N, C-alpha and C positions, 0 to 999 in steps of 0.2 A: 828846276830839277832837284830832286832829293840827292843828297850826297851818297856816295857809294856805300858808306856804312854810317850807322847812327852812332853819334858820340854823346853818351849821356852826360859826361863831365862838363861839356860846354852847353848842351841843349837844355838840360833840366834846370840849372840855375837861371838861364836866360828866360825860359818860358815862365818859370814861377814868378820871377821879378815882374814880368810883363803882366801876368794875371793880377798879382797883388797891387801893382801900381795903378792898374786900370779900375780898381774898385770892384772887381768881379766877386770877391769873397764877402762883400757886405750885402745885407739884405736889400733887395730892390725897394724903391720908394713905394710908400703906401698909395693905393688907388681907391677911388671913391667906391668902387664895386667890390672891394676886398671883403671877404667874410673870414670866419675862423679857419675855414678849410684852405684858405689861400696862404696861410703862414705855416712854416715848418721850423722847429727849433730843437736844438740839441746842445747840451753843455758837456764839455770835455771833462772826464774824470781828471781832476787836476793832479799832474805828476808832482812829486816832491821837487822843490827848487834845487835840491842837492843832486838830483838824479841825472842819469844819462840814458839815452834811448836803448831799451832792450827789445828783444824779439816779441815779447808780449805787448809792448807799446805799439810795435809795428802792426800787429794784428788788429788790436783794438782801434787804433786810429785809422787804419785802412777801411775798416767796416764803417766807422762814422763818416769818413770821407765819401764812401760810396753812397750812403744815404743822403748826405748833404748835396752832392753833385746831381744825384737822381732827381731830387725834388726841385733843384734849381732848373734843371732841364724841363721839368713839367710847368715851369712858369711861376712857381711859388716864391714868396719872400722867405728866404732861408737865413736863419741865424745859427751859425755854429760858433759857440762862444768859448774861447780858450782861456787858459790861465794856469797858474801854478800854486802849489800848497806850500805854506811856510815851513811845514814839517818840523815842529818844535824840537824834539829831542835829537833828530838826525842832524839838523842844521847846527844846533848848539854843539854837538859832538865834533862836527867837521871843523868848526872855527876854533874850538878848544885845542884840537890836535894841531892845527896850523900854528896857533900861538905857542904851543909847547915846542914844536919843531923849530920855530924861529928863535927860541930862547927867550920869549917875552914873558911877562908876568901872567899868572893864571887868572881865571875868571874871578875868583874870590879876592885876589889881591888888587885887581883892576877896579872892582866895584861894578854895580849893576849898570849904571848909565854908560860908562866907558865901554863895557863889554858889549852891550846892545848896539852901540855905535859901530863897533868893530864888525858885528854880524851884518849890519846894513851895508858896511863897506864891502864885505865879502859878497853880499847879494848883488850889489851893483857891478862888481867885477866878474863874478863867476856864476851868478844865479840864472843867467839867460841861456846856459848851454843847451838844456833840453828843448827850449823853444826854438833855437836855431836848428836843432836836429829834427824837430817836427816839420819845419819848413823844408829841410832836405828830403824828408819822406814824401813831400808833396801835399801835406794837409792843407785844405782850403778853408782854414779858420778865418774869421773876421778879426785880424790882429789889432784893428783899431779899438776893439772892445776888450782887449786882454786884461784880465784881472789877477790879483794876487791876494791870497787869503788874509794877508796882514796889511793891505793897503788901507788908506784912511776911510774910504767908503764902506768897506767891509767891516772895519773896526767899529764904525758907528752902528752898523747893523747888529754886530755881536753884542755891544753894550746895551742896545735897546732890547734885544731878545732876553738877555740875562736879567735885566731889571724887570721886564714884564713877567717873565716866568717866576721870578722871586715874589712879585706882587700877587701872582696867581696861586702861590703856595706850591709851585712845581719845582722850584729850586730851593734847597735848604742845606744847612751845614750840620754834619753829623759825625760821630766817632764810629767808624766801622773798619773792617779789615780791607786792606788793599794789597795789590801786588807791589811790593816795595823793592826798588833797585838800589842796593847799598852803594854801588859805584857812583851812579848819577844822583843818588839821594832824592829820588822822586817816585811817586806812584806812577805805574805804567798800566796800559790797558791789556786785556787778555790777548789782543792781537800782537802785542810786543813781547809776549812770553812764548818761548819755545821749550817743549819738553825734550830732554836729552836722556837717553838711557845710560846709566852709569853703574859701576860696581859699587855696591853698598852692603849694608847689613841690617838685620833686625837684632837689636839688643834687647834681651828679655830681662826685665828687672822685677825683683820681688819687693812689692811695697808692703811694709808691715801693717797689719790690722791694728787699729787703735783700741784702747779700753780693754785690753786682754781678750778680745774676741777671737774665737777659733771656729773652724768649720770643717766638715768632712768632704774632702775633694776626691772624686773618683780617679783611680789610677789603673784599673784593669777592667776589661769589658768582655762580654760573651759574643757569640757569633752574630747576635741580633743588635749588638751595640749597647746592650744594657750593662750598667756598672756591676762589677762583681767584687771589687776591692776598693777600699777607701784609705786615705791617710789624713790625719789631723794636721791642718795647716793654720798657722797664725799670720799668713801673708797671702796676697793675691798677685799673680804674675801679669804684667803688661809688656807689650813689645813696641819698640819705636825705632824708626830710622833716623831720628833726630834727638839724640839724648840730651842735648843742651836745652831743649824746650821744656824738659821736666821741671826746671826751676820756676816755670810759670804755670804748672799744673794746678787746677782748682777742682778736679774731680776725677773719678774713674767710672766709666760706663760699662754696664752689662746689659744683655738683651733681656727684656721683661719676661720672656718665656724660657730662658736658660735656667734649667732646674739646679745646675751646679751652684749658682750664686743667688738663688731666690732668697735665702736667709740673710744675705749680706746687704741687700738693698736697704738704704737708710743708715747703714753703719758707716764707719770712717776708716781711713788709713792715715798713717803718719808719713808724710812725704820725706824720703831720705834727703840728706844734706841740709835742707832748710827747716825741717821739723814742722812743716805746715800741716794742719789737720784738714783733710779734704774728704767730701762725702762720696759714697758709692751710689750711683744713680742708675735707674733703668731707662734705656733708650734704644729704639729700633736700629740706630746706627751701628751698634755693636753687633758683630757677626759671630754667632756661636761656633761656626765652622772654621774660622780663621784664628790661628794662634791659640791663645788661651781662652779667647772669647771675651776677654776684658780689655778695654782700651783706656789709655790715659787721655784726659781731656785738657787741652791747653787753648782756651777760647781766643786768646790774643794772638795766636801764631799758627792757626790752621783753620781753613774755611769751614770744613765739616764740624770741627770742634766748636767753632763760633756759634753754629746753629744749635748744636747740642747744649752749649752753655746757655743760650737764650731760652731753650725749652725747659731746662732744669733750674734756671735762675742762678747759674754759677757766675762768680765775678770773672772779669777779664783782666789779667795782669800782664803788662808789657815787661818783658825781661831783656829786650834789645833796644839799642839806640839807633839813630838813623844810619850809622855805619856798620850795623849788625854786630855791635859789641855788647857784652852783658852789662846791664844797668840795674841798679837796685832802686831806681826812682819810684817805681810802683810797688816794689817788693822789698821792703827793708829787711825781711828775713833771709834774703840771699846773702851768703857770707861775703865779707869784704874782699876776700882773695879772688873772687870772680869779677869784681867791678872793673870795667874797661877791657876785659879779656875778649879777644876775637871769638866769634861763635864756634869756629872749627877747633880752636885751641881749647875752648871750654868743653867741647864734645870729648876730646881726648882725656881731659882732666876728670870729667865726670865718670867716664867708663873706667878709668884707672882706679878711681875711688870706689866705684861699685864693686870692682873685682877685689880690691883690698879689704873692703868691709863685708864682703860675702853676699851682697844682694844682686850681683850679676849672675843669672842662672844659665844663660846660653847666648852665644853669638851665632846667628844664622846668616850665612853669606847669601846675598841675593843681587839680582840686577833689577833696578827700578827706575822709573821716570822721575827726573828732578827738573823743576822749572828754572830756566835761565833767561836772563834778559837778552833779547835777540841782538842788541847793539853792544851792550857792555860785556856780555859773555859770563857774567857772574850769577851765582845762585840767587834766585829771587826769594824774598821772605814775605810770607803773609804778615802784615804789620798793622797794628791797631793805631789809627791816627785820625785827627780831625781833617775832614775833607769836605768839599762841596759836591752835592749830588743833585741829579735830576730825577724827579718822580717819573721814571720811564713807563711804569705800568699804566698810569693814567693817560699819558700821551700815546701809548701803543694802541689803545682801544679803537680810536677812529682810523688808525693806520691798518689795523686788522680788517675792519669793516670795509674799507675802501677797496681792498683786493678781493675780499669775499664777494662783493657786489659788482666787481668788474670795472671799477673806475680806473684802476691800473691793472694791466695784465703782464704776466711773465711769459717770455718765450725762451726756452720751452716751459710749458706750464708746470712741469714737475718741480721747478725751482721755487715755486711758491710754498712748497712744503718746508724748505729751509727757513723761509721768511716767517711763516706761521709758527713753526716750532720755536724759534727764538723769541718772537714777540709775545707768544702765549706763556712763556716761562721767564719773562724778562725780570732782571734784578735792577735795583737802583743804579743809575749810571754815575760813576765817579768822574767828575769833569775837571777837577783841580790837579795841577801838575807843579811840582817844586822845581820849576825851571825859570829862566829869565827871558828866553826868546819865545814870544807868543803874545796872545791877547791877555793883558793883565786883568785880573778879576776886578770888576768895578764895585768893590766893597771896601769900606773904611772902618777903623776901630778907634774908639776913644780910650782914655786911660783905664776905664773900668771894664773894658772888653765888650762894650755894646757895639753892635754892628749896624752900619748905615749903608744901604745898597742904593746906588744912584748912577746916572750916566756920566756925571762929572763930579769932580771934587767939590766944586762950589755948591752943587745941589746937596751933596752929603753933609757939608758943613752947615748948610741951612737946616737940614733935618735935625742935626745934633744941637741946634741952638747956638752955634758959633764956637763949639769946642775945638781944640786942636785935634786933628785926626791923622792916622797913619794908614796908608793903603795896604790891602792884602798883598803879600809878597808873591803869591802864586799866580800862574797863568792858566789859561783854559786848555783842556785837551784839544789837540788839533782837530779831532773829529767834530768838535762842537761848531767851529766856524765852517767846516766842510759840510755840515748838515744844512746850512743855510744857502749853499752854493747856487741852487737853481733860481732863487729870487733875489738874494743879496747882490749877485753879479749883474742883475738888470736894474739896479738902482734903489731897491727897497732900503729904507722905509719911505722914500719919496715915491710918489705915484708917477712913474715915468712912461713914456711912449713904448719903450721896450717891454715893460711888464704888461702893458695893455695888449700889445701885439703878440708876444711870444711866451707868456706864462698862462697856463702850464705848458711845459715843454712837451714835445711830441714823443721822443725816444730817449732812452738812456742805454748806452752800450757799456757793459762792464763785466767783470769776472765774478764767479760764484763766491770767491772767498771773502768778498766784502759786502755781501747781501745784508748781513746783520750789522756790520760796523758802519756802513755808509748808506746803503739804499734805504734800510728801515728807518734810520735816523732822519734822512731827508724827507721821508714820508711823514714822520711825526711832526717835524718842524713846519713843513709846507702846509699841512692841514691845519695846524694850530694858528699859524700867522697869516696864511693866505686864504684859508677856507676852501682850498682846492688841492688836489694831488699835484705833486711837482712834475710828474711825467705820466703820459698815458700808457707807455709800454716800456718794459725793462727787458732788453735783449742780453742774454748771458752768452758770452763767447767762451769757447773752450780754451784749454791751455796749449801752448806750443811745446811739444816734446821732441826728442831727437828721433832719428829714423827707426830706432828700435822701440820707441814708445817710452823711453826713460826720461825722467825729469832732467832738464838741463841744469848743470851746476859747474862752477869753475873747478871744483875738486875732481869731477869726472872728466873734465876736458872736452865736454861735448856741447859747449855753448856756441851758438851761431850769433855773431855780432852783426846786427843789421847795418851799422854804419860801414863796416868792412865790406859787406855785400854791396851797399850802395856805391862805395868807392870803386869797387871792381866791376860790377855788372850794371849799376844804375838802379834808380828807385823803382822804375816800372816793373822789371822782372820780380822784385820782391813783393810789390803791391799786388801784382797779378797772381803770384803764388798764394799769397794770403787770401785773396778773393776766391780763387778756385778751390782751395782746400778748406776754407772756413765753413763753419757750421757750429752746431752746439756741442759736438764731440771734440775731444782733444785732437790736435793736429800732429802728425808725424812728419817732421821736416828734416830735409838734408840739403846740403848745398847743391847736390846734383839735380834735385827737383827744381830748384830756382834756375839753375843753368838751362834745364830743359825748357822752361817757360821763356827764358831769355832767347833761346834758339827759335821758339815759336814766334816771338815778336820780330826776330830778324827775318823770318820768312814773310811775315806781313809787310815789313819794310821793303824787302826785295820785290814782292808782288806789286806794291804800290809804285816803286821805282820803274819796274818793267812796264807797267801801264802808262806811266808818263813818257817813257821812251818810245812807246808805240801808239801814241795818240794820233 
């Protein structure tokens, strides 16, 4: 006889332990009659090892669990493969904060080896939190196959992929602009940059024309916008929101069809403060309708300027060090008084000097978006530095073709537009990070700076002819190892039974915001190394919003904690709510809705108990 009431706190852990201990979550044994259609596989989007279960995880994993359980009930051999991501910058930040809070030595004082040991200690103690929480949710993953993106098997796969791509000419080292976080002193991905609207200004500077050049600048116009009055100027006005970067200016750009400046193209200005002679160039990037129509070009500190500089053949001069302080290392004409000065202090000093010397023409107050590190909270600098890159354009072509011809399909199909848009306009992928926690780049240098790429140090030394070598200090972008997830977790580069039975996987369930950061990269790597797509179908689930359709956030106080719900109501009501409301659109969720479905479950319980009582 069923109890009078269902007690999820005692029943759910007991039932889950019984299921797991009985081996129900593992794929059934292979049968002689099995074909490809008799296997179903799905890999979990690996949550960060630092993470805790949030409502988005609850939705995503409930959907995966439905698919896994459904195909098991159909008699298929089902592999739902779980694991966690080492989450380079996030994990390193957590451990550094803990060290600081405990009054211990910092990362740099400890040294690399001791610090990495500390991170592994933290992982052993605290890294299993989200895995335990997924069990509480009822996820029927095969935990005997659980993987970690930094475990030894995946580390071997990462080294092999890096070395092979380097041999193929698809990984190379280059000096390019990156998103630089001055707090963590590392390059970060676009995903780790958030745009924040801040109060700022456009400072309008008059750059004096060199060689005694003057021109007639229109100052009055008729009703049709044609100039009616001119004034003779020996300067050109540019506007900037970042005055400190002027120390690295190497050009001024005007639009090729802007009649005002047609006679100035090919002439020069003398850059204030440093006295550098820089050219005026014509480029479509300059917008005649914005400001003066002339823009200062700092190729080493702005992504658009970097492209203009390449087109115009302008040099790129770094005027910031890794901590965003002014440096004259590339620019000896920068006055000594600025050396070592913080970027924002330099900004104030330059504006004050411009005002004092008379070349500050206007200060235009504005609100504008400024990139910040999502974890450090500091302003990100575009910074010119040596990094490792993947030739993503070449790898993208098979990935584009695979979706075009239906080898992998998106549900809803409309999300393939995001995929195509990103892959067709893809830039080189910066894969190096100036961190200590992660897959260390398998490249070594001799005293002359020659590079030896190999899977092991012994192989690199053999390549060098026995020279003493130093390994690259950087680690790989977390997304690099995640891109290998569907096949590295099944034992690649070894030819394993799991790869034979379960690759390519059947479905991937994920959110739209990582289509280009993760889905596209798995497609590129899977096709290159396995000659097959990594999954046949990509199911995009919506976001979970509050009952009014607003995004959940701690600041708004509208976050629904799935663990709190499970503690109070049980996992079943939460899972049932996710299943009922799920779809491709965003979900509007309230605690009352979950309670409603809990009440529905209670009715089913009571009906079953009533049947038992009246047998």
